[in-house]
Residue, then its C-alpha position, 0 to 999 in steps of 0.5 A: m666639645t668637638q666631634s673628635i674630641i668625642y670620637s676619641i673617648v674610649i668607652p669600656l664594655p663588659t665581656i659577654m659573661e658579664q653582660q649575659k649576668i646583667i640581662d639575667i639580673l635586669s629579666t629577674v627585676d622586670q618579672k618581679l616589677q611584673l608581679l608587683r604590678e599584677r598584686k597591686e591592681r588585684f588590691t586595687r581591684l579589690k578595695k574598690g568593691l569592698m568599698n562600693a559594698i560599704l557605701t552602699g549598704k551592702r556590706r556591714v562594718n562593725i566599729w568597736k570603740 
């Protein structure tokens, strides 16, 4: 493509209201992702702590058959 063709392409932009709605939606998604990352980190730390306690014998695990 030549530069003149690229410059002649018209790209429609959403209205300001639509842009604001998009921003709101993406912000909400970002907040949810952050909460999920924090929850995952808490569970990862909990798992590591429990595994350490089990492997060092500080905590016993009953296995039923």
